[in-house]
C-alpha positions, -999 to +999 in steps of 0.1 A: +488+388+204+502+353+202+530+346+227+553+325+204+578+318+231+551+305+254+537+282+227+572+269+219+579+263+256+546+244+261+553+222+230+588+214+242+576+206+278+547+185+264+570+164+242+595+159+270+568+149+295+552+125+270+587+110+264+593+107+302+559+093+311+559+068+283+595+058+293+604+063+256+580+035+245+558+039+215+533+014+230+527+033+263+498+058+263+500+090+282+470+107+297+472+142+282+444+156+304+466+148+335+496+162+317+476+194+309+468+198+346+504+191+357+517+217+332+490+241+343+479+246+307+444+254+295+425+231+273+430+250+241+468+255+247+473+218+253+452+209+223+473+233+201+505+218+215+493+182+208+481+192+173+515+207+165+534+177+178+511+152+160+515+173+128+553+170+131+549+133+136+563+133+171+531+119+188+499+102+178+467+110+197+433+096+206+409+124+203+383+134+230+349+146+217+341+180+231+376+188+243+406+204+226+430+182+246+432+147+233+424+118+256+458+100+252+490+105+233+516+080+222+552+090+214+564+080+180+599+069+169+604+104+155+593+119+188+617+098+207+646+109+185+635+146+188+631+144+226+666+128+230+682+153+206+666+182+224+680+169+257+714+166+241+712+203+230+706+214+266 
């Protein structure tokens, strides 16, 4: 059974952390493997979160052969807007 709440929570945490670690800059890359470890997520869960965020246009990624988690992620303009709006909703 898929835990939808857990998937949503990981996606939200991932976007907020990419926003924070990139200092809201589209040109700063974030090591998603380190992020995965810091969020205590497994490879598949982090890969799924990054795939979703990339699909929504919030991040762009550099893939890693042989791993579900991408090597790096960059926040996009749309991702910055979403992260800031999510913060405002809190």
